[in-house]
C-alpha positions as CSV (number, residue, x, y, z in Angstrom):
1,M,24.5,-60.6,33.0
2,S,20.7,-61.3,32.8
3,N,19.5,-62.0,29.3
4,K,15.8,-61.5,30.3
5,Y,15.7,-57.9,31.6
6,L,17.2,-54.5,31.0
7,R,17.1,-51.8,33.7
8,R,16.9,-48.1,33.2
9,Y,17.7,-45.8,36.2
10,T,16.0,-42.5,36.0
11,D,13.5,-40.3,38.0
12,I,9.8,-40.0,38.5
13,P,9.2,-37.2,35.9
14,A,10.8,-39.3,33.2
15,L,8.9,-42.3,34.4
16,V,5.6,-40.4,34.1
17,Y,6.5,-39.3,30.6
18,L,7.2,-42.8,29.4
19,P,3.8,-44.5,30.0
20,S,1.9,-41.3,29.3
21,E,3.4,-41.1,25.8
22,K,4.3,-44.8,25.4
23,K,7.8,-43.9,24.3
24,I,11.4,-44.1,25.4
25,T,13.6,-41.0,24.8
26,L,17.1,-41.0,23.3
27,L,19.2,-37.9,24.1
28,D,22.4,-36.2,23.1
29,P,25.3,-37.7,25.2
30,K,27.3,-34.4,25.2
31,S,26.2,-33.6,28.8
32,W,27.4,-37.0,30.2
33,D,29.5,-36.9,33.3
34,D,32.1,-39.2,31.7
35,S,33.7,-37.0,29.1
36,N,35.9,-39.9,27.8
37,D,32.7,-41.7,26.9
38,S,30.9,-38.7,25.3
39,H,34.2,-37.9,23.4
40,Y,34.2,-41.3,21.7
41,I,30.6,-40.8,20.5
42,S,31.5,-37.2,19.3
43,V,34.5,-38.7,17.3
44,Y,32.2,-41.3,15.9
45,K,29.7,-38.6,14.8
46,S,32.4,-36.6,13.2
47,K,34.1,-39.5,11.4
48,K,30.7,-40.6,9.9
49,D,29.8,-37.0,9.1
50,L,26.5,-37.4,11.0
51,K,24.2,-34.6,12.0
52,T,22.7,-36.6,15.0
53,V,23.8,-39.3,17.4
54,L,21.4,-39.9,20.3
55,V,21.7,-42.6,23.0
56,L,19.8,-44.4,25.7
57,C,21.6,-46.6,28.2
58,F,20.4,-49.6,30.2
59,S,22.0,-51.9,32.7
60,Q,22.0,-55.6,32.2
61,V,22.6,-56.6,35.9
62,L,20.7,-56.6,39.1
63,E,20.4,-53.4,41.1
64,T,23.5,-52.1,42.9
65,Y,24.2,-49.3,45.2
66,H,26.4,-47.8,42.5
67,H,23.5,-47.6,40.0
68,W,21.2,-45.9,42.4
69,R,23.9,-43.4,43.7
70,V,25.1,-42.4,40.2
71,F,22.0,-42.6,38.0
72,A,19.0,-42.2,40.4
73,V,20.5,-40.6,43.5
74,S,17.5,-38.7,44.9
75,S,14.3,-40.0,46.6
76,A,12.6,-39.3,43.2
77,G,14.8,-42.0,41.6
78,V,13.3,-45.1,40.0
79,C,14.5,-48.2,38.2
80,I,12.4,-49.4,35.3
81,R,12.8,-53.1,34.5
82,F,12.1,-53.9,30.9
83,K,11.5,-57.2,29.2
84,R,14.6,-57.2,27.1
85,A,13.4,-59.0,23.9
86,E,10.2,-57.0,23.7
87,L,11.9,-53.6,24.3
88,L,14.7,-54.2,21.8
89,K,12.2,-55.5,19.1
90,A,10.3,-52.2,19.4
91,A,13.5,-50.1,19.4
92,K,14.9,-51.9,16.3
93,D,11.7,-51.0,14.4
94,Q,13.0,-47.4,14.3
95,I,15.0,-46.6,11.2
96,G,18.6,-45.5,12.1
97,V,18.7,-47.5,15.4
98,T,21.5,-49.8,16.4
99,V,21.9,-51.8,19.6
100,G,25.1,-53.0,21.3
101,E,26.7,-54.0,24.5
102,V,29.4,-51.8,25.9
103,Q,33.0,-53.2,26.0
104,Y,35.1,-52.2,29.0
105,L,38.8,-51.8,28.4
106,K,41.9,-50.8,30.4
107,L,44.2,-48.1,29.1
108,R,47.0,-50.6,28.6
109,E,44.6,-52.7,26.5
110,I,43.4,-49.9,24.3
111,R,46.9,-48.8,23.6
112,R,47.6,-52.0,21.8
113,K,44.4,-51.9,19.8
114,T,43.5,-50.3,16.5
115,L,39.9,-49.3,17.1
116,Q,37.4,-49.7,14.4
117,M,35.1,-46.7,14.0
118,P,31.8,-48.7,14.6
119,Q,33.2,-49.7,18.0
120,L,33.5,-46.1,19.3
121,P,29.9,-45.7,20.8
122,F,30.3,-49.0,22.6
123,I,33.7,-48.6,24.4
124,K,34.2,-47.4,28.0
125,R,36.9,-47.5,30.5
126,F,37.3,-50.6,32.7
127,A,36.5,-48.8,35.9
128,F,32.8,-48.6,34.8
129,K,32.6,-52.4,34.1
130,D,30.1,-53.0,36.9
131,E,27.5,-50.9,35.0
132,D,27.3,-53.6,32.3
133,E,25.6,-51.4,29.8
134,L,23.6,-52.0,26.7
135,R,23.0,-49.0,24.5
136,I,20.3,-48.1,22.0
137,I,21.8,-45.6,19.5
138,F,20.1,-43.5,16.8
139,E,22.1,-41.8,14.1
140,S,21.1,-39.6,11.1
141,A,23.2,-38.0,8.4
142,T,20.3,-35.8,7.3
143,E,18.4,-34.6,10.4
144,S,19.6,-32.5,13.4
145,L,17.6,-33.7,16.3
146,P,17.9,-32.8,20.1
147,K,16.1,-36.0,21.1
148,L,14.1,-38.9,19.7
149,D,11.1,-40.6,21.1
150,I,10.7,-44.3,20.1
151,P,7.2,-45.9,20.5
152,I,7.1,-48.9,22.8
153,P,4.3,-51.1,24.1
154,L,3.7,-50.7,27.9
155,S,3.7,-54.5,28.1
156,C,7.5,-54.4,27.8
157,I,7.7,-52.8,31.3
158,D,8.0,-55.7,33.8
159,Q,8.4,-53.8,37.0
160,V,9.2,-50.3,38.5
161,T,11.2,-50.0,41.6
162,L,11.1,-46.8,43.6
163,S,14.2,-45.3,45.3
164,P,15.6,-46.9,48.4
165,W,15.6,-43.4,49.9
166,I,12.0,-42.5,49.4
167,H,10.1,-42.6,52.7
168,K,7.8,-45.6,53.1
169,N,4.8,-43.3,53.8
170,L,5.5,-41.4,50.6
171,S,5.9,-44.5,48.4
172,V,2.3,-45.5,48.9
173,P,0.7,-42.4,47.3
174,V,3.4,-42.2,44.7
175,I,2.6,-45.7,43.6
176,K,-1.1,-45.0,43.6
177,M,-0.5,-41.9,41.4
178,L,1.7,-43.9,39.0
179,K,-0.9,-46.7,38.7
180,S,-3.5,-44.2,37.8
181,I,-1.7,-43.4,34.5
182,D,-3.5,-45.0,31.6
183,G,-2.1,-48.5,31.0
184,C,-0.1,-48.7,34.3
185,S,-2.6,-50.4,36.6
186,K,-1.1,-53.8,35.9
187,I,2.5,-52.8,36.2
188,K,4.2,-54.0,39.4
189,F,5.5,-51.2,41.6
190,V,7.8,-51.8,44.6
191,R,10.1,-49.8,46.8
192,S,13.8,-50.9,46.9
193,T,15.0,-52.1,50.3
194,L,18.7,-52.1,49.2
195,V,19.8,-49.9,52.1
196,N,17.1,-50.7,54.7
197,N,15.9,-54.3,54.7
198,E,14.2,-55.6,57.8
199,E,14.8,-59.3,57.0
200,W,18.5,-58.6,56.6
201,K,18.6,-56.8,59.9
202,N,16.7,-59.5,61.7
203,I,19.0,-62.2,60.5
204,G,21.8,-60.2,62.0
205,K,20.0,-60.1,65.4
206,S,19.8,-63.9,65.4
207,A,23.6,-64.3,65.3
208,A,24.8,-66.9,67.9
């Protein structure tokens, strides 16, 4: 786990919205692919008699093939690397926000536990452990909200990595467009070489 950065895998439209509005967006988890995960948050919402629970997830580890394929699968995928301390400071300024790392448990482990209600939004099955998530969660007992935008300084964005599946020739104009957004000219933009790295290939060619 890296204590310095948090990574958010998303797509170019979401990336454009973030610096344009200078906000991160928390959403309702009911549409998540992992229904075990969203169910626990639904139970948490019900037990606390809340009107709103919204979530935004980040990875605490270096890029993996899994992250790209699950969370940013198309050529329009991106990974936004945030400066952890600066991002979380901005998030915690929002009333109703809590931050926590996800705990990954096996079924045989959870059978022996008596779960505490505050744990529910931060528990996931062990098979997802490699995601190493941190979550920003907003809750409200009085407002019904479909989403929540939290203001952040653009200085908390350390780097943006484009999809390993975007064509090299397309990545150049895309980066130029992104840098033209107000406040983005100093952000570092790169293209992932996870699945096509020339140095890696050349080392293989030099095998004795």
